[in-house]
C-alpha positions as CSV (number, residue, x, y, z in Angstrom):
1,X,56.9,-63.5,-63.5
2,X,59.5,-66.1,-62.3
3,X,61.7,-63.6,-60.1
4,X,58.1,-61.9,-59.0
5,X,57.0,-65.2,-57.4
6,X,60.6,-65.9,-56.2
7,X,61.1,-62.7,-54.5
8,X,56.8,-62.2,-52.6
9,X,57.9,-65.9,-51.4
10,X,61.0,-65.0,-49.6
11,X,58.9,-61.9,-48.6
12,X,55.4,-63.8,-47.2
13,X,59.1,-66.0,-45.2
14,X,60.6,-62.5,-43.6
15,X,56.5,-61.6,-42.7
16,X,55.3,-64.8,-41.0
17,X,58.4,-64.6,-38.9
18,X,57.8,-60.9,-37.7
19,X,53.8,-62.1,-37.1
20,X,54.8,-64.9,-35.6
21,X,57.7,-62.9,-32.9
22,X,54.8,-60.1,-32.9
23,X,51.7,-62.8,-31.5
24,X,54.6,-64.9,-29.2
25,X,55.4,-61.3,-27.4
26,X,51.6,-59.8,-27.5
27,X,49.4,-62.9,-26.3
28,X,52.1,-62.8,-23.1
29,X,51.5,-59.2,-22.3
30,X,47.8,-60.0,-22.2
31,X,48.6,-61.9,-18.4
32,X,49.9,-65.3,-17.4
33,X,47.3,-68.5,-17.7
34,X,48.3,-70.1,-14.5
35,X,46.7,-67.6,-13.1
36,X,44.1,-67.8,-14.1
37,X,44.0,-71.9,-13.3
38,X,45.6,-71.3,-9.8
39,X,42.5,-71.4,-6.7
40,X,42.6,-70.9,-3.5
41,X,44.5,-74.1,-2.3
42,X,47.3,-74.1,-4.9
43,X,50.9,-73.7,-2.9
44,X,54.0,-72.3,-4.3
45,X,54.8,-76.1,-5.3
46,X,51.9,-76.2,-7.4
47,X,52.4,-73.0,-9.1
48,X,55.8,-73.6,-10.1
49,X,55.2,-77.0,-11.6
50,X,52.1,-75.8,-13.8
51,X,54.7,-72.9,-15.3
52,X,57.3,-76.2,-15.6
53,X,54.6,-78.2,-17.4
54,X,53.3,-75.4,-19.7
55,X,57.0,-74.2,-20.3
56,X,56.2,-70.8,-18.6
57,X,59.2,-71.2,-16.5
58,X,62.3,-70.7,-18.9
59,X,62.6,-67.0,-20.5
60,X,61.1,-65.7,-23.2
61,X,63.5,-66.0,-25.8
62,X,63.7,-70.2,-25.3
63,X,59.9,-70.6,-25.0
64,X,60.3,-68.3,-28.7
65,X,63.2,-70.4,-30.2
66,X,61.0,-73.8,-29.0
67,X,57.9,-72.4,-30.6
68,X,59.6,-71.5,-33.6
69,X,61.1,-75.1,-33.4
70,X,58.1,-76.8,-33.1
71,X,56.6,-74.6,-36.2
72,X,59.0,-76.3,-38.6
73,X,58.5,-79.7,-37.7
74,X,54.5,-79.0,-38.1
75,X,54.3,-78.8,-34.2
76,X,52.0,-76.2,-32.8
77,X,51.9,-76.9,-29.1
78,X,49.3,-78.4,-26.6
79,X,46.0,-76.7,-26.1
80,X,46.5,-75.7,-22.2
81,X,43.2,-75.5,-21.8
82,X,42.1,-78.5,-23.3
83,X,45.4,-80.7,-23.6
84,X,45.1,-81.3,-27.2
85,X,47.8,-80.8,-30.0
86,X,47.2,-76.9,-31.3
87,X,47.3,-79.2,-34.9
88,X,44.3,-81.4,-34.4
89,X,42.6,-78.4,-33.4
90,X,42.9,-76.3,-36.1
91,X,42.3,-78.9,-38.1
92,X,38.9,-80.4,-37.3
93,X,37.6,-76.1,-37.0
94,X,39.3,-75.4,-40.2
95,X,36.3,-77.0,-42.2
96,X,33.1,-76.0,-40.5
97,X,35.1,-72.0,-41.3
98,X,35.8,-72.6,-44.8
99,X,32.7,-74.4,-45.4
100,X,30.5,-71.5,-44.2
101,X,33.2,-68.3,-45.0
102,X,33.5,-70.6,-48.8
103,X,30.0,-70.4,-49.7
104,X,29.3,-67.0,-48.0
105,X,32.5,-65.7,-50.7
106,X,30.8,-67.9,-53.7
107,X,27.3,-66.2,-53.5
108,X,28.8,-62.6,-52.5
109,X,30.9,-62.4,-54.8
110,X,28.7,-63.6,-57.6
111,X,26.2,-61.0,-56.4
112,X,27.5,-58.5,-55.9
113,X,29.7,-58.7,-59.5
114,X,26.2,-58.8,-60.7
115,X,24.1,-56.1,-59.2
116,X,27.2,-54.5,-59.5
117,X,27.7,-54.1,-63.2
118,X,23.6,-54.4,-64.2
119,X,24.0,-50.8,-62.2
120,X,26.5,-49.2,-64.0
121,X,24.7,-50.2,-66.9
122,X,21.6,-48.3,-66.2
123,X,22.9,-45.4,-64.0
124,X,21.0,-43.2,-62.1
125,X,17.7,-46.1,-62.4
126,X,15.7,-47.6,-59.8
127,X,18.0,-50.3,-60.1
128,X,21.3,-48.4,-59.4
129,X,19.8,-46.7,-56.4
130,X,18.8,-50.2,-55.2
131,X,22.0,-51.0,-55.2
132,X,23.6,-47.9,-53.4
133,X,20.9,-48.0,-50.7
134,X,21.9,-51.9,-49.7
135,X,25.8,-50.4,-50.1
136,X,25.2,-48.0,-47.2
137,X,22.7,-50.2,-45.6
138,X,25.8,-52.7,-45.3
139,X,27.9,-50.3,-44.2
140,X,26.0,-48.6,-40.8
141,X,24.6,-52.3,-39.7
142,X,26.8,-53.5,-37.5
143,X,27.6,-57.6,-38.2
144,X,26.6,-58.8,-34.9
145,X,23.1,-56.7,-34.6
146,X,22.3,-58.4,-38.1
147,X,23.1,-61.8,-36.8
148,X,20.2,-61.7,-33.8
149,X,17.9,-59.8,-35.4
150,X,17.9,-62.5,-38.4
151,X,17.6,-65.5,-35.2
152,X,15.0,-63.7,-33.6
153,X,12.7,-63.1,-36.5
154,X,14.0,-66.7,-38.5
155,X,14.5,-68.6,-35.8
156,X,12.1,-67.2,-33.2
157,X,9.2,-66.0,-34.2
158,X,9.0,-67.6,-37.6
159,X,10.7,-70.9,-36.5
160,X,11.0,-71.4,-40.2
161,X,15.1,-71.6,-39.4
162,X,17.3,-72.9,-37.3
163,X,19.7,-70.6,-35.4
164,X,22.4,-73.3,-34.2
165,X,24.5,-76.3,-35.1
166,X,26.2,-77.6,-38.6
167,X,23.9,-80.5,-39.1
168,X,22.0,-79.8,-42.4
169,X,22.1,-77.0,-44.9
170,X,19.2,-75.1,-43.3
171,X,21.7,-74.3,-40.7
172,X,23.5,-72.9,-43.4
173,X,21.0,-69.8,-44.7
174,X,20.7,-67.6,-41.4
175,X,25.4,-67.7,-40.7
176,X,25.7,-68.0,-44.8
177,X,23.3,-65.3,-45.5
178,X,24.6,-62.7,-42.9
179,X,28.2,-63.5,-44.0
180,X,27.3,-62.9,-47.6
181,X,25.2,-59.7,-47.5
182,X,28.0,-57.3,-45.7
183,X,30.6,-58.5,-48.8
184,X,28.5,-56.6,-50.8
185,X,28.2,-53.6,-50.0
186,X,31.8,-52.2,-50.7
187,X,32.2,-54.9,-53.9
188,X,29.3,-53.3,-55.8
189,X,30.0,-49.9,-55.1
190,X,33.4,-50.9,-56.5
191,X,32.2,-52.9,-59.0
192,X,30.0,-50.1,-60.2
193,X,32.6,-47.7,-59.9
194,X,35.2,-50.0,-62.3
195,X,32.5,-50.5,-64.2
196,X,31.9,-47.0,-64.8
197,X,35.1,-45.7,-65.9
198,X,35.5,-48.6,-68.1
199,X,32.2,-48.4,-70.0
200,X,33.5,-44.4,-70.7
201,X,37.0,-45.8,-72.2
202,X,37.4,-45.0,-76.2
203,X,38.2,-49.1,-76.4
204,X,34.1,-49.5,-75.7
205,X,33.3,-47.1,-77.8
206,X,35.3,-48.4,-80.9
207,X,32.7,-52.1,-79.9
208,X,30.3,-50.3,-79.8
209,X,30.7,-49.1,-83.2
210,X,31.9,-51.6,-84.4
211,X,28.6,-53.8,-84.1
212,X,29.1,-56.2,-81.3
213,X,26.1,-57.1,-79.2
214,X,26.1,-55.4,-75.9
215,X,25.8,-58.3,-73.8
216,X,29.4,-58.9,-74.9
217,X,30.7,-55.4,-75.1
218,X,29.2,-56.0,-71.0
219,X,30.2,-59.1,-70.0
220,X,33.0,-59.8,-72.2
221,X,35.4,-56.8,-72.8
222,X,34.4,-54.1,-70.2
223,X,33.7,-56.5,-67.1
224,X,37.4,-58.5,-67.7
225,X,39.5,-55.1,-67.1
226,X,36.9,-53.3,-64.8
227,X,37.7,-57.1,-62.2
228,X,41.4,-55.7,-62.0
229,X,40.6,-52.9,-58.4
230,X,37.8,-55.6,-57.2
231,X,40.8,-58.2,-57.5
232,X,42.6,-57.3,-54.6
233,X,38.8,-56.8,-52.8
234,X,38.6,-60.3,-53.1
235,X,41.6,-61.5,-52.2
236,X,41.5,-60.0,-48.6
237,X,37.4,-60.8,-48.5
238,X,38.3,-64.3,-49.1
239,X,41.0,-64.5,-46.1
240,X,39.2,-62.4,-43.8
241,X,35.5,-64.5,-44.1
242,X,37.2,-67.8,-43.8
243,X,39.4,-67.7,-40.7
244,X,38.1,-64.0,-39.5
245,X,34.1,-64.1,-39.2
246,X,35.2,-64.3,-34.9
247,X,31.5,-61.7,-34.8
248,X,29.2,-64.3,-36.4
249,X,31.0,-67.5,-35.4
250,X,30.3,-66.6,-31.7
251,X,25.8,-65.4,-32.7
252,X,25.8,-68.8,-34.3
253,X,27.6,-71.3,-32.0
254,X,29.7,-71.8,-35.0
255,X,31.9,-74.6,-34.1
256,X,35.0,-72.6,-36.8
257,X,38.4,-71.0,-36.0
258,X,37.1,-67.9,-35.0
259,X,35.1,-69.5,-31.6
260,X,38.0,-71.1,-31.5
261,X,39.6,-68.0,-31.1
262,X,37.5,-66.9,-29.2
263,X,37.5,-69.2,-26.4
264,X,41.8,-69.5,-26.9
265,X,41.7,-65.6,-25.4
266,X,39.1,-65.6,-23.0
267,X,41.3,-69.2,-21.1
268,X,44.7,-66.9,-22.2
269,X,45.0,-70.6,-25.0
270,X,49.0,-68.9,-25.6
271,X,49.1,-72.0,-28.5
272,X,46.0,-71.9,-29.9
273,X,45.6,-68.6,-30.3
274,X,49.0,-68.3,-31.8
275,X,48.3,-71.2,-33.5
276,X,45.3,-69.6,-35.4
277,X,47.0,-66.3,-35.6
278,X,49.3,-68.0,-38.3
279,X,47.3,-69.4,-40.1
280,X,45.9,-66.5,-40.8
281,X,48.8,-64.5,-41.4
282,X,49.5,-67.1,-43.3
283,X,46.3,-67.6,-45.6
284,X,46.7,-63.7,-46.3
285,X,50.0,-63.7,-48.1
286,X,49.4,-66.2,-50.0
287,X,45.4,-65.3,-51.3
288,X,47.3,-61.9,-51.9
289,X,50.7,-63.8,-54.2
290,X,47.5,-65.5,-55.6
291,X,45.7,-62.4,-56.9
292,X,48.9,-60.8,-58.0
293,X,49.4,-63.6,-60.4
294,X,45.9,-63.0,-61.9
295,X,47.0,-59.8,-62.3
296,X,48.6,-61.3,-65.8
297,X,46.0,-63.3,-66.7
298,X,43.1,-60.7,-66.6
299,X,45.0,-57.8,-67.9
300,X,48.0,-59.0,-70.2
301,X,49.3,-55.0,-69.7
302,X,50.3,-55.7,-66.6
303,X,53.9,-57.7,-66.2
304,X,55.9,-58.1,-63.4
305,X,59.9,-59.3,-65.2
306,X,61.1,-55.7,-64.0
307,X,60.6,-56.4,-60.2
């Protein structure tokens, strides 16, 4: 297990280096941010001074070296749009995204697991049909449409929930509900499918023959082994929800990393885009590592000594 963790950590470092180079080149392929800052009265000397101020007068290899050197020292640069340190901007916006994403993740995962298990236990019942209908509905509805419709119904028409802001618990209801809803389809179907496979296995039949209570068979023996596949998806969903709720954060004007990333892309604010992208990449890679380690706990048959 120790050898596996060391290898995965090395792979994570190499992947982050590759991602840093890729995002460095891609953001510069979108154009020069100086073009958005210039005006008809700007002279060539003004343009040259702006490029020197933000380091765009240097060749790409030198810019990338300075970028990586700053990362090693915990400095992601300064925002071109706001003139603030990118690290401070991310630290300010990240808690909002974490609170939104973590709440939606917990609610969505618990709901999806319960509905998936009940649908598998009561196969072909009305409950199973409702779960399958919700799964199809959740996959068919666009995220922005559901968010806009929820604002129209609960904020504009009924006036019972606020549509924007982070001032109180009521502000979390609509964005958390919409975000959690999109966790349900894939996770419910995956839990249901895994549970059906486990319930047909021989050791579950043996447990029932031994006279174990049905709730023990379902929630202890069957569910524990059925969670192997959903764990992988859950890890990816957790990383994507916390840092990737771009659409919902913009619809609900939620001051998180998603909204900040969109604003920065529009303004070609390279340092902010690079910082958020590296944060997302690091979080996804670390979550994948934690999921792989958790496998050994969930299923003792999985071992990594020979990895």
